[in-house]
N, C-alpha and C positions, 0 to 999 in steps of 0.2 A: 683152876689150877694152871700154873704156867707153861709152856710147853717147852720141852728138851731141846736146846739149841743145836744139839746133833740128831735130831729125830729124822731129818730129811737128807741124809747123807749129805750134811753140809762139812766143808774140808776144815779140819782141825788147824791146818796152817793158818786158814782164813779167820777163825775164831781168836788165834793169839796175834795177828797182824803180820804175819811172816809171808815170806815170797815163796815158800817151798824147797829152798835148797840150803836150809840152816842145819846144823848138826844138833846132837841133843843139849849141850852147853847152852847156845843159844836160844834153843826152845824154852829150857828152864829158867834163863833170864827174862824171856818174855812174858811167861807164868807169873814169875814173882814181881814183874811190874804191873800187872794186872791185879795180882793178888793183894798188892799195897795199898790199892785205892777201893778194892771191891770187897775184902773181908769183914765179915760181920763185926770182927772184934775191933775194927778202926771207925764204925759207923753208929755208934753209941747215941751220938746227939742227933741223929739224923730220923726223919719221919718213918712209921712204918711201909708207906709205900717206897719211900727211897731205899729203905733196908731190903725189900722185897726184889725190887731192881737190881740192886747191888749185888744180893745172893744169887740171882739168876746169872748175871754175869760171872759170878766167880765160880759156879757150879759148871758154867759152860766152859770156863778154861780149864778147870780141873779136868774135866773129862775128856777135854782135848790134848791136855799134856799127858794124860794116862795112855791115850791112843798113841801119840807120837813117841811114847818112851819106849814102844815095842818097834825094835828094828826092821821086821818085816811090814808092819802096818806103816811105820816112816816111810818107808822106800815106796809102798803102793801108793800112797797119799801124794808123796813127791812126784811119782811118775804120771798120775792122773792130773795134778796141778799143771805141769810141766808140757804134756801132750798136745799137739796143736789140734783146734777143733775141726772135724771132718765134714767137708760140705756134702750134703746130700747130693746123689747123682741124678742129672736131668732126667726126665720122665721122656720114655719115648713113645713118640705119637705113631700110631698104626699108618701103612700108605692108605690113601683113598681106594676104595673098591669102584671100580669103572664097569658100567653096565655093558653087556655083550653088544656088539656092533648089530644093526639091523641089516637084513640080507633081503633084497628086493627080489622077488621070482618073476621071471619073466613071463608075459602072457601069450596066447596064441598069436601068430601070424594073421593078420588081416588080410583077404585076397581082395583085389580092387574089383570093383563091379565091370561088366563087360561094356567096353566103348569109352569109358571114364578115364583121364589121365590121371596118372599118381603123381601126387606132388613129392617131390624129394624131401626128405626128412631132414631138417637141419639140425647140424652137429649141436650138441648139449654145448652149452655155455658153461666154463669153468668159473663156479661159485665158490664162497668161503667154506673153508673147512667146518663142518659141524663137529661138536664134541658129542658122543656117544651117549652121554648121560642126560643133557639138558637140552640138547638140539640149538645151542646159542652160538652163532657165527662166531669164529675167532680167527683174529689178525696173525698172519704169519710172523713169527719172530725172526728177525735178523739175526745171523751169528754173530756172536760177541768177539772182538778181535782179543787175542791174548794180551793181558796187560803186563807191561815191563817193569811196573813199579814194585819196589821190593816190601814185602809182606812186614807188618809190624811184629817185633819180636814180644812175646808174652814174658810176664815175670816168671814163670815157671823155670826154673835153673839159668835165666839169662842174665839177671841180675847178681853180682857178685857178692859174695857174704862180707859183713862189715869187718873191719881189722879189730883187733883186740884192744888197740889204742881209742877207736870210735866207741866201741862197746863199754870201756872203763870211763869214758869222758862222760857218757850218757847216764851211767851208773853214779856217777860223782855228781852231777846236777840234781839227778831225783833224790839222790841223799841228802845232798843241801837243803832242798824244798823240803824234806820230811825232817830236817832236824829245826829248820825255822817253824815249822808247825808242833815243835816238841814231841814227835811222836820218833823216842829214841829207839824204840824196838826195831822199827822199819827201817829207819837210817842205818842203824848197826847193820843189817842184812845186806842193805846197797853198798855200803863203803866195803864190807867184808867181799863182796863179790868182785868190786871193782881193784880192791888190793891183792886177789888172787889173779885176774886178768893183767894188772900191771901194777906190781909191788914198789910203787913211789912211796918215798917218806911222806907226802900229802896224803894219799889214801891211808896209809898205816896209822897216820896221826888222827886221822877223824874218824878212824875205827875205835882207837882207844878213846877219843874224847865221847863218843857215844856211849861206849862200855862205862865210863866214868859217871855219866850220867845215870845210866842205870843203877849204879851202884848208890848214887847220891838220891834217886828217888826211895830206896829202902833203908835209907840212913847208915850205909855203910860208908863211913867218911872216910875212913883211912884207905880203903880199897880205890874210892873215888879219886882221893888225891895222888894214889899212885899212880894210876892211869892216867891223869892229866900230867903228872909230871914226866910220864914216860913218852907222851905224845910232845912235850916240848923239847925233851932229849933227841927225838928224832927230828923235829923240824921247830927250831927255834923261834920262827917267826908266826908261828900259828898262833894267830888272835884268839880262836876258839877255845884254845886250850887254857890261855892266860886269863880269859873272862872267866871259865868254868873254875880255875884254880881259886880265884878271889871268891867265887860264889860258894865254894866249900867252906872257906874259912867264916863266911857270914852265917851259913845254915848251922855249922858245928857250933858257934859260939853261942847262936839263939837257941840252940836245942839244949845246950848245959844250961843256960839262964832259966829255961822252962822248966828243966827237971828240980 
């Protein structure tokens, strides 16, 4: 029996290939994209093993969509996904226990014999200090001079936060990489976040291009054509929208001939 994809608290956003900040319409589109390739009705010519694997993927995506359809569950999983990982506190080592110092007791004074001179007792020579635990001679540590060099500043609170322009540029580059890999759901989430930070025509046009490809994967040719045309209205020089608009016409005519 196959294992439930969400049996070990697996994040439903990761099951649907999302980033954790998408709203319900974007989550529904990601689920429809997975269902269009793994639904049992679309796998009639596949082998039983491939059908079983696709069914497992479809049930996992369906369960993730049901969880994220609830606002409180969606908020909880989003906060858990975006929460930074907490580092464990360093273990505290107990201080070393030192043995009590050995105290020598003075012995009885010796009286010299009558008629014999007494030799003067030489003063004790200063020897190296002995550690009370092991009796090993230790050299005196010279005092350290105070260092005038500035201490290096750690990253906690010292590095300035990146600007919205920088964050939007990083999200745009990641979105283009996902678009080249034909991961339209991930690219749509990245371009949507970039458009929220910097609502430029380029970011909004690429968001519409990814949305049109999701419609195209589910054979909603009219909606896909509308998304690509809106992207060209925002950015007439958008090459991705021009190529995608030509692709809609080809796939629509091929689908009509197949029927």
